[in-house]
ChimeraX commands (.cxc) that place a marker at each C-alpha (Angstrom):
marker #1 position 0.00,0.00,0.00 radius 0.5
marker #1 position 1.31,3.45,-0.93 radius 0.5
marker #1 position 1.13,6.04,1.90 radius 0.5
marker #1 position -1.45,8.78,1.09 radius 0.5
marker #1 position 1.13,11.55,0.61 radius 0.5
marker #1 position 3.06,9.41,-1.92 radius 0.5
marker #1 position 0.10,8.23,-4.00 radius 0.5
marker #1 position -0.19,9.19,-7.67 radius 0.5
marker #1 position -1.82,12.60,-8.08 radius 0.5
marker #1 position -2.23,13.00,-11.83 radius 0.5
marker #1 position -3.68,11.34,-14.85 radius 0.5
marker #1 position -2.19,7.95,-15.71 radius 0.5
marker #1 position -1.19,7.33,-12.06 radius 0.5
marker #1 position 1.92,9.57,-11.93 radius 0.5
marker #1 position 3.00,12.09,-9.32 radius 0.5
marker #1 position 2.83,15.68,-10.49 radius 0.5
marker #1 position 2.88,17.64,-7.25 radius 0.5
marker #1 position 6.11,18.12,-5.37 radius 0.5
marker #1 position 7.46,20.45,-2.73 radius 0.5
marker #1 position 11.12,21.30,-2.32 radius 0.5
marker #1 position 12.48,22.73,0.92 radius 0.5
marker #1 position 16.02,23.92,1.51 radius 0.5
marker #1 position 17.94,22.33,4.40 radius 0.5
marker #1 position 17.72,25.66,6.26 radius 0.5
marker #1 position 13.90,25.67,6.12 radius 0.5
marker #1 position 13.32,21.96,6.69 radius 0.5
marker #1 position 13.06,22.28,10.51 radius 0.5
marker #1 position 10.35,24.94,10.00 radius 0.5
marker #1 position 7.96,22.61,8.16 radius 0.5
marker #1 position 5.31,21.73,10.72 radius 0.5
marker #1 position 2.65,20.32,8.41 radius 0.5
marker #1 position 1.98,19.33,4.82 radius 0.5
marker #1 position -1.08,17.88,3.21 radius 0.5
marker #1 position -2.75,17.21,-0.10 radius 0.5
marker #1 position -5.70,19.29,-1.31 radius 0.5
marker #1 position -8.50,17.60,-3.22 radius 0.5
marker #1 position -9.32,19.67,-6.35 radius 0.5
marker #1 position -12.91,18.35,-6.19 radius 0.5
marker #1 position -13.03,17.80,-9.94 radius 0.5
marker #1 position -11.65,21.23,-10.92 radius 0.5
marker #1 position -8.28,19.82,-11.93 radius 0.5
marker #1 position -6.75,16.45,-12.77 radius 0.5
marker #1 position -4.23,16.44,-9.90 radius 0.5
marker #1 position -4.20,17.25,-6.22 radius 0.5
marker #1 position -2.56,20.36,-4.79 radius 0.5
marker #1 position -0.25,20.53,-1.80 radius 0.5
marker #1 position -0.05,22.87,1.17 radius 0.5
marker #1 position 3.19,23.20,3.16 radius 0.5
marker #1 position 2.87,25.02,6.48 radius 0.5
marker #1 position 6.08,26.57,7.89 radius 0.5
marker #1 position 6.74,27.98,11.36 radius 0.5
marker #1 position 9.27,30.81,11.00 radius 0.5
marker #1 position 10.14,30.56,14.70 radius 0.5
marker #1 position 11.79,27.19,13.96 radius 0.5
marker #1 position 14.33,28.66,11.51 radius 0.5
marker #1 position 17.79,29.17,13.02 radius 0.5
marker #1 position 19.03,32.57,11.71 radius 0.5
marker #1 position 22.60,31.79,12.72 radius 0.5
marker #1 position 22.66,28.96,10.17 radius 0.5
marker #1 position 21.44,31.35,7.46 radius 0.5
marker #1 position 24.13,33.88,8.33 radius 0.5
marker #1 position 26.83,31.20,8.30 radius 0.5
marker #1 position 25.87,30.19,4.74 radius 0.5
marker #1 position 26.24,33.68,3.24 radius 0.5
marker link #1:1,2 radius 0.2
marker link #1:2,3 radius 0.2
marker link #1:3,4 radius 0.2
marker link #1:4,5 radius 0.2
marker link #1:5,6 radius 0.2
marker link #1:6,7 radius 0.2
marker link #1:7,8 radius 0.2
marker link #1:8,9 radius 0.2
marker link #1:9,10 radius 0.2
marker link #1:10,11 radius 0.2
marker link #1:11,12 radius 0.2
marker link #1:12,13 radius 0.2
marker link #1:13,14 radius 0.2
marker link #1:14,15 radius 0.2
marker link #1:15,16 radius 0.2
marker link #1:16,17 radius 0.2
marker link #1:17,18 radius 0.2
marker link #1:18,19 radius 0.2
marker link #1:19,20 radius 0.2
marker link #1:20,21 radius 0.2
marker link #1:21,22 radius 0.2
marker link #1:22,23 radius 0.2
marker link #1:23,24 radius 0.2
marker link #1:24,25 radius 0.2
marker link #1:25,26 radius 0.2
marker link #1:26,27 radius 0.2
marker link #1:27,28 radius 0.2
marker link #1:28,29 radius 0.2
marker link #1:29,30 radius 0.2
marker link #1:30,31 radius 0.2
marker link #1:31,32 radius 0.2
marker link #1:32,33 radius 0.2
marker link #1:33,34 radius 0.2
marker link #1:34,35 radius 0.2
marker link #1:35,36 radius 0.2
marker link #1:36,37 radius 0.2
marker link #1:37,38 radius 0.2
marker link #1:38,39 radius 0.2
marker link #1:39,40 radius 0.2
marker link #1:40,41 radius 0.2
marker link #1:41,42 radius 0.2
marker link #1:42,43 radius 0.2
marker link #1:43,44 radius 0.2
marker link #1:44,45 radius 0.2
marker link #1:45,46 radius 0.2
marker link #1:46,47 radius 0.2
marker link #1:47,48 radius 0.2
marker link #1:48,49 radius 0.2
marker link #1:49,50 radius 0.2
marker link #1:50,51 radius 0.2
marker link #1:51,52 radius 0.2
marker link #1:52,53 radius 0.2
marker link #1:53,54 radius 0.2
marker link #1:54,55 radius 0.2
marker link #1:55,56 radius 0.2
marker link #1:56,57 radius 0.2
marker link #1:57,58 radius 0.2
marker link #1:58,59 radius 0.2
marker link #1:59,60 radius 0.2
marker link #1:60,61 radius 0.2
marker link #1:61,62 radius 0.2
marker link #1:62,63 radius 0.2
marker link #1:63,64 radius 0.2
view
């Protein structure tokens, strides 16, 4: 069984939605979920919810 967030989301059973997060922002991701287009599109959308308080600014400064 394929976990829900890894299931095919487009026509012909392929994945078409993806989210990319930089290593700096990865700790800030507190939630992500698929959004049912309810027939308005042929693939599901995705919402990624960040929490800016979880970003370490010292890491960002060290990378510049």
